[in-house]
TORKOLDREN-680015 format. One record per residue (C-alpha): residue in three letters; residue number from 1; x, y, z. Coordinates in Angstrom, 1 decimal. Each point is the difference from the previous one (the first is absolute). Example, Ala and Ser with C-alpha at 12.3 -4.5 7.8 and 13.67 -1.06 7.14 Angstrom:
2
<marmar residu="Ala" num="1" X="12.3" Y="-4.5" Z="7.8"/>
<marmar residu="Ser" num="2" X="1.4" Y="3.4" Z="-0.7"/>
REM end
This chain:
349
<marmar residu="Met" num="1" X="-33.5" Y="-93.1" Z="-59.2"/>
<marmar residu="Ser" num="2" X="1.5" Y="0.9" Z="0.5"/>
<marmar residu="Val" num="3" X="-0.4" Y="-2.0" Z="1.1"/>
<marmar residu="Thr" num="4" X="3.7" Y="-2.1" Z="3.4"/>
<marmar residu="Pro" num="5" X="5.0" Y="-2.9" Z="3.9"/>
<marmar residu="Gln" num="6" X="0.7" Y="1.0" Z="3.1"/>
<marmar residu="Arg" num="7" X="1.1" Y="-1.0" Z="3.0"/>
<marmar residu="Arg" num="8" X="-0.9" Y="0.9" Z="3.7"/>
<marmar residu="Ile" num="9" X="-2.7" Y="0.7" Z="2.3"/>
<marmar residu="Ala" num="10" X="-0.1" Y="4.0" Z="1.2"/>
<marmar residu="Ala" num="11" X="0.4" Y="0.6" Z="3.8"/>
<marmar residu="Ala" num="12" X="-2.6" Y="2.6" Z="-0.5"/>
<marmar residu="Thr" num="13" X="-2.8" Y="-3.1" Z="-1.2"/>
<marmar residu="Gly" num="14" X="1.1" Y="-1.0" Z="3.9"/>
<marmar residu="Leu" num="15" X="0.6" Y="-3.8" Z="-0.7"/>
<marmar residu="Leu" num="16" X="2.7" Y="-2.5" Z="1.1"/>
<marmar residu="Leu" num="17" X="1.2" Y="-2.0" Z="-2.6"/>
<marmar residu="Thr" num="18" X="1.3" Y="-3.1" Z="-0.3"/>
<marmar residu="Val" num="19" X="-1.5" Y="-2.1" Z="-2.4"/>
<marmar residu="Ala" num="20" X="0.3" Y="-1.6" Z="-3.5"/>
<marmar residu="Val" num="21" X="-2.3" Y="0.3" Z="-2.7"/>
<marmar residu="Ser" num="22" X="-2.0" Y="-3.2" Z="-0.6"/>
<marmar residu="Thr" num="23" X="-3.3" Y="0.4" Z="-2.0"/>
<marmar residu="Ala" num="24" X="-1.7" Y="-2.1" Z="-2.2"/>
<marmar residu="Cys" num="25" X="0.4" Y="2.6" Z="-2.6"/>
<marmar residu="Ser" num="26" X="2.7" Y="1.8" Z="0.5"/>
<marmar residu="Thr" num="27" X="4.0" Y="-0.2" Z="0.4"/>
<marmar residu="Gly" num="28" X="1.9" Y="3.2" Z="1.9"/>
<marmar residu="Gln" num="29" X="3.2" Y="0.6" Z="1.7"/>
<marmar residu="Glu" num="30" X="0.4" Y="-0.9" Z="3.6"/>
<marmar residu="Pro" num="31" X="-0.3" Y="2.8" Z="2.2"/>
<marmar residu="Thr" num="32" X="2.4" Y="1.1" Z="3.5"/>
<marmar residu="Ser" num="33" X="-2.0" Y="1.6" Z="2.5"/>
<marmar residu="Ser" num="34" X="-1.0" Y="3.8" Z="0.6"/>
<marmar residu="Ser" num="35" X="-1.5" Y="1.3" Z="3.3"/>
<marmar residu="Gly" num="36" X="-2.5" Y="2.3" Z="0.7"/>
<marmar residu="Ala" num="37" X="-3.0" Y="0.7" Z="1.9"/>
<marmar residu="Ser" num="38" X="-2.4" Y="-3.3" Z="-0.8"/>
<marmar residu="Val" num="39" X="-4.0" Y="0.6" Z="-1.8"/>
<marmar residu="Ala" num="40" X="-2.2" Y="-1.6" Z="2.0"/>
<marmar residu="Pro" num="41" X="-2.2" Y="-3.2" Z="-1.3"/>
<marmar residu="Val" num="42" X="-3.2" Y="0.8" Z="-1.1"/>
<marmar residu="Ser" num="43" X="-2.7" Y="-2.3" Z="2.0"/>
<marmar residu="Gly" num="44" X="-3.2" Y="1.2" Z="-2.3"/>
<marmar residu="Arg" num="45" X="-0.8" Y="0.7" Z="-3.2"/>
<marmar residu="Ile" num="46" X="3.3" Y="1.3" Z="-1.9"/>
<marmar residu="Ser" num="47" X="-0.1" Y="3.2" Z="-2.1"/>
<marmar residu="Met" num="48" X="2.6" Y="1.0" Z="-2.7"/>
<marmar residu="Thr" num="49" X="0.9" Y="2.7" Z="-2.7"/>
<marmar residu="Tyr" num="50" X="1.7" Y="-1.0" Z="-3.5"/>
<marmar residu="Leu" num="51" X="1.5" Y="3.0" Z="-1.3"/>
<marmar residu="Gln" num="52" X="0.9" Y="-0.4" Z="-3.2"/>
<marmar residu="Lys" num="53" X="1.9" Y="2.6" Z="-2.6"/>
<marmar residu="Gln" num="54" X="-1.4" Y="0.0" Z="-3.8"/>
<marmar residu="Gly" num="55" X="-3.1" Y="-1.9" Z="1.2"/>
<marmar residu="Asp" num="56" X="-1.5" Y="0.0" Z="-3.4"/>
<marmar residu="Gln" num="57" X="2.9" Y="-1.8" Z="-1.6"/>
<marmar residu="Glu" num="58" X="-1.1" Y="-3.4" Z="-1.0"/>
<marmar residu="Tyr" num="59" X="3.1" Y="-1.6" Z="2.2"/>
<marmar residu="Phe" num="60" X="-1.3" Y="1.7" Z="3.0"/>
<marmar residu="Ile" num="61" X="-4.0" Y="-0.5" Z="-0.6"/>
<marmar residu="Gly" num="62" X="1.0" Y="-3.9" Z="0.0"/>
<marmar residu="Glu" num="63" X="1.9" Y="0.5" Z="3.5"/>
<marmar residu="Ala" num="64" X="-3.0" Y="1.9" Z="1.2"/>
<marmar residu="Ala" num="65" X="-2.7" Y="-3.2" Z="-0.7"/>
<marmar residu="Gly" num="66" X="3.1" Y="-2.2" Z="1.3"/>
<marmar residu="Ala" num="67" X="-0.1" Y="1.6" Z="3.0"/>
<marmar residu="Lys" num="68" X="-4.0" Y="0.1" Z="0.0"/>
<marmar residu="Ala" num="69" X="-0.4" Y="-3.6" Z="-0.5"/>
<marmar residu="Lys" num="70" X="2.5" Y="-1.0" Z="2.6"/>
<marmar residu="Ala" num="71" X="-1.3" Y="2.9" Z="2.3"/>
<marmar residu="Ala" num="72" X="-4.1" Y="-2.1" Z="0.0"/>
<marmar residu="Glu" num="73" X="1.8" Y="-2.8" Z="0.4"/>
<marmar residu="Leu" num="74" X="1.9" Y="0.4" Z="3.1"/>
<marmar residu="Gly" num="75" X="-3.3" Y="2.6" Z="1.7"/>
<marmar residu="Val" num="76" X="1.7" Y="3.4" Z="-0.4"/>
<marmar residu="Asp" num="77" X="-1.1" Y="3.6" Z="-0.9"/>
<marmar residu="Leu" num="78" X="1.8" Y="0.9" Z="-2.5"/>
<marmar residu="Lys" num="79" X="0.2" Y="3.6" Z="-1.5"/>
<marmar residu="Val" num="80" X="2.0" Y="0.6" Z="-2.8"/>
<marmar residu="Val" num="81" X="1.2" Y="3.4" Z="-1.6"/>
<marmar residu="Asn" num="82" X="1.4" Y="0.9" Z="-3.3"/>
<marmar residu="Leu" num="83" X="2.6" Y="3.4" Z="0.7"/>
<marmar residu="Gly" num="84" X="0.7" Y="0.3" Z="-3.3"/>
<marmar residu="Asn" num="85" X="3.7" Y="1.3" Z="-0.4"/>
<marmar residu="Asp" num="86" X="-1.1" Y="2.8" Z="2.7"/>
<marmar residu="Ala" num="87" X="3.0" Y="-0.3" Z="2.7"/>
<marmar residu="Asn" num="88" X="-1.8" Y="2.6" Z="1.7"/>
<marmar residu="Arg" num="89" X="-3.4" Y="-2.0" Z="0.5"/>
<marmar residu="Thr" num="90" X="2.0" Y="-3.1" Z="1.6"/>
<marmar residu="Val" num="91" X="0.6" Y="1.2" Z="3.6"/>
<marmar residu="Ser" num="92" X="-3.8" Y="1.8" Z="-0.4"/>
<marmar residu="Glu" num="93" X="-1.5" Y="-3.2" Z="-0.5"/>
<marmar residu="Val" num="94" X="2.7" Y="-2.1" Z="2.2"/>
<marmar residu="Gln" num="95" X="-1.3" Y="2.6" Z="2.8"/>
<marmar residu="Ser" num="96" X="-3.9" Y="-0.9" Z="-1.3"/>
<marmar residu="Ala" num="97" X="0.7" Y="-3.3" Z="0.3"/>
<marmar residu="Ile" num="98" X="1.3" Y="-0.1" Z="3.8"/>
<marmar residu="Ala" num="99" X="-2.5" Y="2.4" Z="1.1"/>
<marmar residu="Gln" num="100" X="-3.0" Y="-2.4" Z="-1.8"/>
<marmar residu="Lys" num="101" X="1.9" Y="-2.7" Z="2.2"/>
<marmar residu="Ser" num="102" X="1.5" Y="-2.0" Z="-2.4"/>
<marmar residu="Asn" num="103" X="2.2" Y="-2.7" Z="2.2"/>
<marmar residu="Gly" num="104" X="2.4" Y="-0.5" Z="-2.9"/>
<marmar residu="Leu" num="105" X="1.5" Y="2.3" Z="-2.9"/>
<marmar residu="Ile" num="106" X="1.0" Y="-1.7" Z="-3.3"/>
<marmar residu="Ile" num="107" X="1.5" Y="2.6" Z="-2.2"/>
<marmar residu="Val" num="108" X="1.3" Y="0.8" Z="-3.6"/>
<marmar residu="Val" num="109" X="1.9" Y="3.2" Z="0.0"/>
<marmar residu="Pro" num="110" X="-0.4" Y="2.4" Z="-3.1"/>
<marmar residu="Asp" num="111" X="3.3" Y="1.4" Z="1.4"/>
<marmar residu="Pro" num="112" X="2.4" Y="-1.9" Z="2.1"/>
<marmar residu="Ala" num="113" X="1.0" Y="3.6" Z="1.3"/>
<marmar residu="Val" num="114" X="-3.4" Y="-0.2" Z="2.5"/>
<marmar residu="Gly" num="115" X="1.2" Y="-3.7" Z="1.5"/>
<marmar residu="Pro" num="116" X="1.5" Y="2.1" Z="3.2"/>
<marmar residu="Gln" num="117" X="-3.5" Y="1.8" Z="0.2"/>
<marmar residu="Val" num="118" X="-2.0" Y="-2.9" Z="0.0"/>
<marmar residu="Val" num="119" X="2.0" Y="-2.3" Z="2.1"/>
<marmar residu="Gln" num="120" X="0.4" Y="2.9" Z="2.6"/>
<marmar residu="Ala" num="121" X="-3.8" Y="-0.1" Z="-0.2"/>
<marmar residu="Ala" num="122" X="-1.2" Y="-3.6" Z="0.4"/>
<marmar residu="Glu" num="123" X="3.0" Y="-0.1" Z="2.7"/>
<marmar residu="His" num="124" X="-2.0" Y="2.5" Z="2.2"/>
<marmar residu="Ala" num="125" X="-3.4" Y="-1.5" Z="-0.3"/>
<marmar residu="Lys" num="126" X="2.0" Y="-3.4" Z="0.4"/>
<marmar residu="Val" num="127" X="-1.9" Y="-1.7" Z="-3.3"/>
<marmar residu="Ala" num="128" X="1.7" Y="-2.6" Z="-1.7"/>
<marmar residu="Leu" num="129" X="1.2" Y="1.1" Z="-3.2"/>
<marmar residu="Leu" num="130" X="1.3" Y="-1.9" Z="-3.2"/>
<marmar residu="Thr" num="131" X="0.9" Y="1.1" Z="-3.6"/>
<marmar residu="Ser" num="132" X="-0.6" Y="-1.9" Z="-3.1"/>
<marmar residu="Asp" num="133" X="2.1" Y="0.1" Z="-3.3"/>
<marmar residu="Asp" num="134" X="1.7" Y="3.5" Z="0.7"/>
<marmar residu="Gln" num="135" X="2.6" Y="0.1" Z="3.0"/>
<marmar residu="Ile" num="136" X="0.0" Y="3.3" Z="2.8"/>
<marmar residu="Cys" num="137" X="2.5" Y="0.8" Z="2.7"/>
<marmar residu="Ala" num="138" X="-0.6" Y="1.2" Z="3.5"/>
<marmar residu="Thr" num="139" X="2.7" Y="2.0" Z="0.3"/>
<marmar residu="Gly" num="140" X="0.6" Y="2.0" Z="-3.3"/>
<marmar residu="Pro" num="141" X="-1.7" Y="1.0" Z="-3.8"/>
<marmar residu="Asp" num="142" X="2.0" Y="-2.9" Z="-1.6"/>
<marmar residu="Pro" num="143" X="0.0" Y="-3.9" Z="0.6"/>
<marmar residu="Ser" num="144" X="2.8" Y="-0.5" Z="-2.1"/>
<marmar residu="Val" num="145" X="2.3" Y="1.6" Z="2.8"/>
<marmar residu="Cys" num="146" X="-1.8" Y="-1.0" Z="2.6"/>
<marmar residu="Ala" num="147" X="1.1" Y="-2.7" Z="3.2"/>
<marmar residu="Lys" num="148" X="-1.3" Y="-3.2" Z="-0.6"/>
<marmar residu="Ala" num="149" X="-1.6" Y="0.4" Z="3.5"/>
<marmar residu="Asp" num="150" X="-2.3" Y="2.8" Z="-0.9"/>
<marmar residu="Leu" num="151" X="-1.6" Y="-1.3" Z="-3.3"/>
<marmar residu="Val" num="152" X="-3.7" Y="-1.1" Z="0.7"/>
<marmar residu="Pro" num="153" X="-1.1" Y="-3.8" Z="-0.8"/>
<marmar residu="Arg" num="154" X="-0.7" Y="0.0" Z="-3.7"/>
<marmar residu="Ile" num="155" X="-2.3" Y="-2.3" Z="-2.2"/>
<marmar residu="Gly" num="156" X="0.4" Y="-0.3" Z="-3.7"/>
<marmar residu="Phe" num="157" X="3.2" Y="-1.7" Z="-2.2"/>
<marmar residu="Ser" num="158" X="3.3" Y="-0.3" Z="-0.1"/>
<marmar residu="Gly" num="159" X="1.2" Y="2.9" Z="-1.6"/>
<marmar residu="Ala" num="160" X="3.4" Y="-1.5" Z="-0.9"/>
<marmar residu="Gln" num="161" X="-1.8" Y="-3.6" Z="-1.3"/>
<marmar residu="Met" num="162" X="-2.8" Y="1.9" Z="-2.3"/>
<marmar residu="Gly" num="163" X="2.6" Y="2.5" Z="-1.7"/>
<marmar residu="Gly" num="164" X="2.1" Y="-3.3" Z="-0.5"/>
<marmar residu="Glu" num="165" X="-2.6" Y="-1.9" Z="-1.5"/>
<marmar residu="Val" num="166" X="-0.5" Y="2.8" Z="-2.4"/>
<marmar residu="Gly" num="167" X="3.6" Y="0.7" Z="-1.4"/>
<marmar residu="Lys" num="168" X="0.3" Y="-3.8" Z="-0.5"/>
<marmar residu="Arg" num="169" X="-2.9" Y="0.0" Z="-2.0"/>
<marmar residu="Ala" num="170" X="1.5" Y="3.2" Z="-1.8"/>
<marmar residu="Ala" num="171" X="3.3" Y="-1.4" Z="-0.8"/>
<marmar residu="Glu" num="172" X="-1.8" Y="-3.6" Z="-1.5"/>
<marmar residu="Glu" num="173" X="-2.0" Y="2.5" Z="-2.4"/>
<marmar residu="Phe" num="174" X="2.9" Y="1.9" Z="-0.6"/>
<marmar residu="Lys" num="175" X="2.1" Y="-3.5" Z="-0.9"/>
<marmar residu="Lys" num="176" X="-2.6" Y="-1.0" Z="-1.8"/>
<marmar residu="Ala" num="177" X="-0.6" Y="3.3" Z="-2.3"/>
<marmar residu="Gly" num="178" X="4.2" Y="0.0" Z="-0.9"/>
<marmar residu="Trp" num="179" X="0.3" Y="3.8" Z="0.3"/>
<marmar residu="Asn" num="180" X="3.2" Y="1.5" Z="0.2"/>
<marmar residu="Pro" num="181" X="0.7" Y="1.3" Z="2.9"/>
<marmar residu="Ala" num="182" X="1.9" Y="3.1" Z="-1.2"/>
<marmar residu="Glu" num="183" X="-3.3" Y="0.7" Z="-1.6"/>
<marmar residu="Thr" num="184" X="-2.4" Y="-0.5" Z="2.7"/>
<marmar residu="Arg" num="185" X="-0.8" Y="1.9" Z="3.9"/>
<marmar residu="Thr" num="186" X="-1.4" Y="-1.1" Z="2.9"/>
<marmar residu="Ile" num="187" X="-2.6" Y="2.2" Z="1.6"/>
<marmar residu="Ser" num="188" X="-0.6" Y="-0.3" Z="3.8"/>
<marmar residu="Ala" num="189" X="-2.9" Y="2.5" Z="0.9"/>
<marmar residu="Trp" num="190" X="-1.2" Y="0.7" Z="3.4"/>
<marmar residu="Lys" num="191" X="-0.8" Y="2.2" Z="2.9"/>
<marmar residu="Gln" num="192" X="3.5" Y="0.6" Z="1.4"/>
<marmar residu="Asp" num="193" X="-1.4" Y="0.9" Z="3.9"/>
<marmar residu="Val" num="194" X="-2.0" Y="-3.5" Z="-0.1"/>
<marmar residu="Thr" num="195" X="2.5" Y="-2.4" Z="1.9"/>
<marmar residu="Val" num="196" X="-1.8" Y="-3.2" Z="-1.5"/>
<marmar residu="Cys" num="197" X="0.1" Y="1.2" Z="-3.2"/>
<marmar residu="Thr" num="198" X="4.0" Y="0.7" Z="0.3"/>
<marmar residu="Asp" num="199" X="0.1" Y="-3.5" Z="1.2"/>
<marmar residu="Arg" num="200" X="-1.6" Y="-1.8" Z="-3.2"/>
<marmar residu="Val" num="201" X="1.4" Y="2.5" Z="-2.4"/>
<marmar residu="Asn" num="202" X="3.7" Y="-1.1" Z="1.4"/>
<marmar residu="Ala" num="203" X="-0.8" Y="-3.4" Z="0.3"/>
<marmar residu="Ala" num="204" X="-1.2" Y="-0.1" Z="-3.7"/>
<marmar residu="Lys" num="205" X="2.7" Y="1.9" Z="-1.7"/>
<marmar residu="Ala" num="206" X="2.5" Y="-2.7" Z="2.0"/>
<marmar residu="Ala" num="207" X="-2.0" Y="-2.5" Z="-0.9"/>
<marmar residu="Phe" num="208" X="-0.1" Y="0.9" Z="-3.8"/>
<marmar residu="Ala" num="209" X="3.7" Y="0.5" Z="-0.1"/>
<marmar residu="Ala" num="210" X="0.6" Y="-3.3" Z="1.1"/>
<marmar residu="Gly" num="211" X="-2.4" Y="-1.8" Z="-2.3"/>
<marmar residu="Ala" num="212" X="1.0" Y="2.4" Z="-3.1"/>
<marmar residu="Ser" num="213" X="3.5" Y="-1.2" Z="-0.1"/>
<marmar residu="Ala" num="214" X="0.3" Y="3.4" Z="-1.6"/>
<marmar residu="Gly" num="215" X="1.0" Y="3.6" Z="0.5"/>
<marmar residu="Val" num="216" X="-3.0" Y="1.9" Z="-0.5"/>
<marmar residu="Pro" num="217" X="-0.1" Y="3.7" Z="1.5"/>
<marmar residu="Asn" num="218" X="-3.0" Y="0.6" Z="2.2"/>
<marmar residu="Ile" num="219" X="-1.8" Y="3.6" Z="0.2"/>
<marmar residu="Asp" num="220" X="-1.3" Y="0.7" Z="3.6"/>
<marmar residu="Val" num="221" X="-3.4" Y="1.9" Z="-0.4"/>
<marmar residu="Ala" num="222" X="-1.8" Y="1.8" Z="2.8"/>
<marmar residu="Thr" num="223" X="-3.8" Y="0.0" Z="-0.5"/>
<marmar residu="Asp" num="224" X="-2.8" Y="0.1" Z="2.2"/>
<marmar residu="Asn" num="225" X="-1.0" Y="-3.2" Z="-0.1"/>
<marmar residu="Thr" num="226" X="-3.5" Y="0.7" Z="-2.3"/>
<marmar residu="Pro" num="227" X="-0.1" Y="-1.1" Z="-3.7"/>
<marmar residu="Thr" num="228" X="0.1" Y="3.8" Z="-1.0"/>
<marmar residu="Gly" num="229" X="2.4" Y="0.9" Z="2.2"/>
<marmar residu="Ala" num="230" X="2.4" Y="-2.7" Z="-1.4"/>
<marmar residu="Gln" num="231" X="-1.2" Y="0.5" Z="-3.9"/>
<marmar residu="Asp" num="232" X="1.3" Y="3.7" Z="0.3"/>
<marmar residu="Lys" num="233" X="3.4" Y="-0.8" Z="1.6"/>
<marmar residu="Ile" num="234" X="0.7" Y="-2.9" Z="-2.1"/>
<marmar residu="Ala" num="235" X="-1.0" Y="1.7" Z="-3.4"/>
<marmar residu="Ala" num="236" X="2.4" Y="3.0" Z="0.8"/>
<marmar residu="Thr" num="237" X="2.4" Y="-2.9" Z="1.0"/>
<marmar residu="Val" num="238" X="-0.3" Y="-1.6" Z="-3.3"/>
<marmar residu="Thr" num="239" X="0.3" Y="3.0" Z="-1.6"/>
<marmar residu="Ala" num="240" X="3.6" Y="1.3" Z="1.3"/>
<marmar residu="Asn" num="241" X="1.1" Y="-3.9" Z="-1.1"/>
<marmar residu="Pro" num="242" X="-1.2" Y="0.2" Z="-3.9"/>
<marmar residu="Gly" num="243" X="2.8" Y="-2.7" Z="-0.7"/>
<marmar residu="Val" num="244" X="-1.3" Y="-2.5" Z="1.8"/>
<marmar residu="Lys" num="245" X="-2.4" Y="-2.9" Z="-2.1"/>
<marmar residu="Asn" num="246" X="-0.7" Y="-1.7" Z="3.0"/>
<marmar residu="Trp" num="247" X="-1.6" Y="0.3" Z="3.1"/>
<marmar residu="Val" num="248" X="-0.5" Y="-2.5" Z="3.6"/>
<marmar residu="Val" num="249" X="-2.0" Y="1.4" Z="2.6"/>
<marmar residu="Trp" num="250" X="-0.9" Y="-0.7" Z="3.4"/>
<marmar residu="Gly" num="251" X="-1.3" Y="2.1" Z="3.0"/>
<marmar residu="Cys" num="252" X="-1.3" Y="-0.1" Z="3.7"/>
<marmar residu="Asn" num="253" X="-3.6" Y="-1.2" Z="-1.5"/>
<marmar residu="Asp" num="254" X="-2.3" Y="-0.4" Z="-3.3"/>
<marmar residu="Glu" num="255" X="-0.7" Y="3.5" Z="0.1"/>
<marmar residu="Asn" num="256" X="3.6" Y="1.1" Z="-0.9"/>
<marmar residu="Val" num="257" X="0.7" Y="-3.2" Z="-2.4"/>
<marmar residu="Gln" num="258" X="-2.9" Y="1.2" Z="-1.8"/>
<marmar residu="Gly" num="259" X="0.5" Y="3.6" Z="-0.2"/>
<marmar residu="Gly" num="260" X="3.3" Y="-1.0" Z="-1.3"/>
<marmar residu="Val" num="261" X="-1.4" Y="-2.3" Z="-2.6"/>
<marmar residu="Thr" num="262" X="-2.6" Y="2.5" Z="-1.1"/>
<marmar residu="Ala" num="263" X="2.9" Y="3.1" Z="-0.6"/>
<marmar residu="Leu" num="264" X="2.1" Y="-2.7" Z="-2.5"/>
<marmar residu="Glu" num="265" X="-3.2" Y="-0.5" Z="-1.9"/>
<marmar residu="Asn" num="266" X="-0.9" Y="3.4" Z="0.1"/>
<marmar residu="Ala" num="267" X="3.7" Y="0.6" Z="-1.6"/>
<marmar residu="Gly" num="268" X="-0.2" Y="-2.6" Z="-2.6"/>
<marmar residu="Phe" num="269" X="1.6" Y="-2.9" Z="1.6"/>
<marmar residu="Lys" num="270" X="-1.4" Y="-3.1" Z="-1.5"/>
<marmar residu="Ala" num="271" X="-1.0" Y="-2.5" Z="2.9"/>
<marmar residu="Asp" num="272" X="2.9" Y="-2.9" Z="-1.4"/>
<marmar residu="His" num="273" X="2.1" Y="3.4" Z="1.1"/>
<marmar residu="Val" num="274" X="-1.0" Y="-0.1" Z="3.6"/>
<marmar residu="Ile" num="275" X="-0.4" Y="-1.8" Z="3.2"/>
<marmar residu="Gly" num="276" X="-1.8" Y="0.5" Z="2.5"/>
<marmar residu="Val" num="277" X="-0.3" Y="-1.9" Z="3.4"/>
<marmar residu="Gly" num="278" X="-2.3" Y="1.3" Z="2.4"/>
<marmar residu="Leu" num="279" X="-0.8" Y="-0.4" Z="3.8"/>
<marmar residu="Gly" num="280" X="-3.5" Y="-0.8" Z="1.3"/>
<marmar residu="Ala" num="281" X="-2.1" Y="-1.1" Z="-3.4"/>
<marmar residu="Tyr" num="282" X="-2.9" Y="1.9" Z="0.1"/>
<marmar residu="Leu" num="283" X="1.3" Y="2.4" Z="-2.6"/>
<marmar residu="Ala" num="284" X="2.4" Y="-2.0" Z="-1.8"/>
<marmar residu="Cys" num="285" X="-3.0" Y="-2.4" Z="-0.7"/>
<marmar residu="Lys" num="286" X="-2.0" Y="2.4" Z="-2.1"/>
<marmar residu="Asn" num="287" X="2.8" Y="0.1" Z="-2.8"/>
<marmar residu="Trp" num="288" X="-1.0" Y="-3.9" Z="-0.6"/>
<marmar residu="Thr" num="289" X="-4.0" Y="0.0" Z="-0.1"/>
<marmar residu="Gly" num="290" X="0.2" Y="1.8" Z="-3.5"/>
<marmar residu="Gly" num="291" X="2.4" Y="-2.4" Z="-2.1"/>
<marmar residu="Lys" num="292" X="2.0" Y="2.9" Z="-1.3"/>
<marmar residu="Pro" num="293" X="4.0" Y="-0.1" Z="0.6"/>
<marmar residu="Thr" num="294" X="1.3" Y="1.2" Z="3.0"/>
<marmar residu="Gly" num="295" X="3.0" Y="1.2" Z="1.6"/>
<marmar residu="Met" num="296" X="-1.4" Y="-1.4" Z="3.5"/>
<marmar residu="Arg" num="297" X="1.4" Y="-3.1" Z="-0.1"/>
<marmar residu="Ala" num="298" X="-0.3" Y="-1.6" Z="3.3"/>
<marmar residu="Ala" num="299" X="-0.7" Y="1.3" Z="3.4"/>
<marmar residu="Leu" num="300" X="0.2" Y="-1.0" Z="4.0"/>
<marmar residu="Phe" num="301" X="-3.5" Y="-0.8" Z="1.1"/>
<marmar residu="Ile" num="302" X="-0.5" Y="1.4" Z="3.7"/>
<marmar residu="Asn" num="303" X="-3.7" Y="-0.3" Z="1.9"/>
<marmar residu="Gly" num="304" X="-0.9" Y="3.0" Z="1.7"/>
<marmar residu="Lys" num="305" X="-2.7" Y="-2.8" Z="1.6"/>
<marmar residu="Asp" num="306" X="2.2" Y="-2.1" Z="1.2"/>
<marmar residu="Val" num="307" X="2.1" Y="3.2" Z="2.0"/>
<marmar residu="Gly" num="308" X="-3.4" Y="0.9" Z="1.4"/>
<marmar residu="Ala" num="309" X="-0.7" Y="-2.9" Z="1.6"/>
<marmar residu="Leu" num="310" X="3.3" Y="-0.6" Z="1.4"/>
<marmar residu="Ala" num="311" X="0.1" Y="3.3" Z="1.4"/>
<marmar residu="Val" num="312" X="-3.7" Y="-0.3" Z="1.7"/>
<marmar residu="Gln" num="313" X="1.1" Y="-3.4" Z="1.3"/>
<marmar residu="Thr" num="314" X="3.5" Y="1.0" Z="1.6"/>
<marmar residu="Leu" num="315" X="-1.7" Y="2.9" Z="1.7"/>
<marmar residu="Tyr" num="316" X="-2.5" Y="-1.8" Z="0.8"/>
<marmar residu="Asp" num="317" X="2.0" Y="-2.9" Z="1.9"/>
<marmar residu="His" num="318" X="1.8" Y="2.4" Z="1.5"/>
<marmar residu="Leu" num="319" X="-2.7" Y="2.5" Z="1.6"/>
<marmar residu="Lys" num="320" X="-2.4" Y="-3.1" Z="0.9"/>
<marmar residu="Asn" num="321" X="2.7" Y="-2.8" Z="1.3"/>
<marmar residu="Gly" num="322" X="2.8" Y="2.2" Z="1.0"/>
<marmar residu="Lys" num="323" X="2.2" Y="-1.7" Z="-3.3"/>
<marmar residu="Ala" num="324" X="3.1" Y="2.2" Z="-0.9"/>
<marmar residu="Met" num="325" X="0.0" Y="1.1" Z="-3.6"/>
<marmar residu="Pro" num="326" X="2.6" Y="-0.4" Z="-1.8"/>
<marmar residu="Ala" num="327" X="2.4" Y="2.5" Z="-1.6"/>
<marmar residu="Glu" num="328" X="-1.2" Y="-0.9" Z="-3.4"/>
<marmar residu="Ala" num="329" X="-1.5" Y="-2.8" Z="-1.6"/>
<marmar residu="Phe" num="330" X="-0.6" Y="-0.6" Z="-3.7"/>
<marmar residu="Ala" num="331" X="-2.7" Y="-1.0" Z="-2.8"/>
<marmar residu="Pro" num="332" X="0.7" Y="-2.5" Z="-2.7"/>
<marmar residu="Thr" num="333" X="0.7" Y="1.4" Z="-3.5"/>
<marmar residu="Thr" num="334" X="-0.2" Y="-1.6" Z="-3.5"/>
<marmar residu="Met" num="335" X="1.4" Y="1.4" Z="-3.7"/>
<marmar residu="Val" num="336" X="-2.9" Y="-0.3" Z="-2.4"/>
<marmar residu="Asp" num="337" X="-0.2" Y="1.3" Z="-4.0"/>
<marmar residu="Ala" num="338" X="-2.2" Y="-0.2" Z="-2.7"/>
<marmar residu="Thr" num="339" X="-0.8" Y="-3.7" Z="0.3"/>
<marmar residu="Thr" num="340" X="-0.4" Y="-0.4" Z="4.0"/>
<marmar residu="Phe" num="341" X="-1.3" Y="3.1" Z="1.1"/>
<marmar residu="Arg" num="342" X="-3.6" Y="-1.3" Z="0.0"/>
<marmar residu="Thr" num="343" X="0.6" Y="-3.0" Z="1.9"/>
<marmar residu="Ser" num="344" X="2.1" Y="1.7" Z="2.6"/>
<marmar residu="Gly" num="345" X="-2.7" Y="1.8" Z="1.6"/>
<marmar residu="Ala" num="346" X="1.2" Y="3.3" Z="-0.8"/>
<marmar residu="Ala" num="347" X="-3.1" Y="2.4" Z="-0.1"/>
<marmar residu="Cys" num="348" X="0.0" Y="1.7" Z="-3.7"/>
<marmar residu="Asn" num="349" X="-2.6" Y="2.8" Z="-0.2"/>
REM end
């Protein structure tokens, strides 16, 4: 997941916003205003298209299910499209959704570089645009350097909050283990051109440093946010650091941490020399079902169903009632481990 914290409304979406986020299941930052041509309210039945990267990933399957349930509740025609990891397909599917008369689009892009093309297409067709999870910019390929007024509205999770929780739990596990900082390294693994991933990882680093009260060196590992990609890169990192006895692993999502834990297991590290704190819990929980020792100590449960439902509700309120979309809105998260994941609602297939 890759799975998702950005700030402001894109001028290209055509919205004037001066609202604060206030929903029953979310909290967010207060947006400022942005100008543009208005998207006309829809008087009849509303049609939406939800375009997702990695639609076969557990998190995004849940997100689609939440979106479909909310759409059925609201009487919305909803089509869900799996973009996989194909950035080129993103633009063609956006154009197809517009041609099929979708009133609004919700999108999780495989690559933020396609953001300007997506925004331009939506603006030209006067179709409302909302992102979930990952941010896109109306005027450039990199949301991290985008002017706040050019960021598209986003539904998801707070990267800073999520990363902070992960780093805090990792610090607690490190102190409990009693490891020598000089013999320990932390690994931060993520796809480094995804802004929300960088936000999560940076927050985890800061929270760990604050909570561990020890100078543990960190190693940044660039991955593709998949388990196998992370496993390969982290395996190489471990090989390049033969003197390290203990490893702490976090990343953008469960995939990165699961890949790291697996790489360390394959390298001969026992579970009591590994601390993995996942983000998502949909892969982490599989380590806890067999009763065997595991380096996956905990994971932050993020429920894709909540994001999908909130995204559909937000876009519906805008299209039906003219309610301004917030710059961003956040769904709740919960830290789980082997003793608590079964009662948390985390899906573990």
